[in-house]
ROTORNU-836956 format. One record per residue: residue in one letter; z, y negated, x negated of N, C-alpha, C, CB in turn. Coordinates in steps of 0.2 Angstrom, whole numbers, plus 5000, padded with zeros to 4 digits. Each point is the difference from the previous one (the first is absolute). Glycine has a CB too. Layout:
<rs>
AZYXZYXZYXZYX
...
</rs>
This chain:
<rs>
X494250115066500850014999500349934998499850124995
X500649875011500249925000500549994995499749985011
X500449964987500749994996500650035002499749894998
X500750114998500650035003500449935001500050134995
X500349865010500649935001500550034997499849955011
X500749994990500350004999500750015004499249964993
X501450095004500550045007500449944999500150165000
X500149855008500649935003500650034997499749985013
X500949974990500750014997500150065002500449894999
X499650135007500350055004499750064997500149935012
X499450094986499550054995500450014994498849965005
X501349994992500250014992500950015005499049904988
X501550085014500450015001500150095001500149865004
X499650165002500050065001499850054993499949965014
X499550014983500050054995500249984993499050055007
X501649914993500550024996500750025002499449954994
X500650065013500650045002499850084999500549905008
X498850124996499950054994500150034996499849985003
X499949984992500050014994500850014998498849935000
X501850035001500449994998500450095003499849845000
X500150175007500450055003499650084997500349905011
X499050094986500050054994500150014997499750005001
X500549944994500649984992500550045003499849864994
X500750135011500550005000500150095002500249855002
X499650165001499750075002500050054995499249955008
X500450034986500050044993500249984995499250055004
X501349904997500449984995500850064999499349855002
X500650154990500450094997500649985003499650054987
X500749995013500950015002500449964994500050145005
X500449844996500649974995500350044995500349925009
X499450064986500250084998500849984997498650074996
X501950005004500749994997500249954994500150105004
X500549894997500549994992500050044997500749955004
X499350044991500650054995500450035001499949944993
X500450115009500650045001500050074996500049945011
X500450054984499750084995500650035004499649974985
X500750045021500650045003499550055004501049915001
X498650055001499350045005499450044996500149895008
X500050184995499650044999499149985000501150075004
X498449914993499549995003499550084998500349864999
X499250165006499650064999499349965000500850115005
X498849914993499349995001499650075004500149924988
X499650045018499750065004499349995002501250025006
X498450044993499349985002500050045008499549984984
X500249995019500050045008499449955004501650045001
X498349985005499449995004500549945005499150144999
X500849784998500049985007500250025006499449974994
X501550035007500250015007500150065000499349915006
X500850154991500050054999500950044999498649974995
X501849995004500550024997500549985005499750004990
X500349965018500549995002500050075005500049854997
X500450165008500050065003500050054997499649965006
X500750074989499850044995500850034996498549924998
X501550155000500650024998499550044992501050025016
X499749964979499850024993500750075001499449864991
X500150205008500250054999500350054994499349965009
X500950074988499950054996499850055002500649954996
X499150094998499650075005499750034992499349945015
X500650134984500050034994499450015001501050054998
X498749944995499250004999499850064997499949885000
X499550145002499650054995500250004993499150005006
X500649954992499949974992500750014997499049905003
X501250024999500650004996500850005004499149924992
X500850105010500950045005500249945006500650064987
X499549885012500249975004499549934999501250075000
X498949915007499549945000500249955006499050084995
X500949845004499949975006499450015005500849944992
X499550065014499349975005500149965006499550104996
X500049885005500149925005499850055007499649864991
X500950145014499750035007500049945005500750134997
X498849865006499849945006499750065008499549864989
X500350105014499950035007499350034997500749915010
X498850074987499450034999499849994993499649975013
X500850034980500050014994500550064998499549884998
X500150144996500550054994499849994993500050095009
X500649854989499649994993500550024996499349915002
X500450094991500450014995500449954997499450074999
X501049914998500249944995500050044992500849935010
X498650044987500050024991500349944997498950074999
X501649944996500149954996499649994994501150015003
X498649954995499650004994500549944995498650045007
X501649994989500149974995499750014992500949995007
X499249944992499450004992500449994994498949945005
X501850074996500549994995500249944998499550074997
X500249875001500349944996499449955005500350054984
X500049945022499849945005500449965005499250064998
X500649885002500549975006499249965004501649964991
X499049995013499549975004500349935003499450125003
X500149824999500449955001499949995005500249964991
X500350035012500150015010500449935001500350155003
X499349794999500249935001500449974994500150025013
X500449964987500549984995500250074997500449895006
X499650164995500450044997499650074997501049955009
X499250094986499850044996500250075004500249924989
X499350125011500250075003500050054995499649965010
X500950074985500450014994499450075001501749935000
X498450145004499850035001499350005002501250025001
X498350004997499350015000499750045005500149974989
X500350085014499650045003499849985007500650074992
X498849955009499649985008500150075002499049914997
X501250085009500050045007499450015001501049965005
X498550114996499549995004499950045008499649994987
X500249995017500250055007499250025001501149945007
X498850124990499650055002499850045007500349994989
X499250035015500050065003500550054997498849985004
X501150065002500150074996500050055009501049954986
X498650105012499850065006500850035000498450044999
X501949965007500650054999500050095000500449895005
X498950124995500050074999500150014994499550025007
X500449944987500550014993500550024999499749934997
X500650055007501150005000499950085001500849875009
X499050144998499950095003499850074996499849945010
X499650034986499750064998500450034994498849955004
X501650014993500450054993500450065004500349884989
X500050095019500750055004499450035003501349935003
X498150074997499550055005499950054993499349925012
X500550054982499950054996500550054997499249924999
X501450075001500550014998500250095004500249844996
X499650135010500150055007499550055003500849915003
X498850064995499150065000500450065002499049964989
X501350075006500050065003500450025007499950024988
X500649955014500150015008499649975005501250014997
X498449975003499449995005499450065002500149894995
X499750115009499350054999499549985005500750104997
X498649925001499549965002499950045010499349984982
X500549985021500150025008499650075002500049875003
X499650164992499450065000500650054999498849954993
X501650035003500550064997500550005007500049974984
</rs>
């Protein structure tokens, strides 16, 4: 195996530029300043899944009323997980309400089943 030679200055500059570009792309977004008038919420969702979606309220078979996120390709339930005394640090501010909102996949058939069950006597089987 031949010995490794030193890089030229041009190669060093190109390598440094590539490293700087990677570092710039992976740099975290600037965190917001403390603003007590702004209500922040913690949401756990798949990256890039929130744009082009709507939040709606529908009757939930178990809880009564629930929030759902609807987009062209997804139907998800928004669950609020509240463990009582919890808060979060976000940048220079503290989020006093420690509720975490989790967006989980939900099959829309579960919305329809209670209505179909209540009206089962109004339907007939095909052979009847």
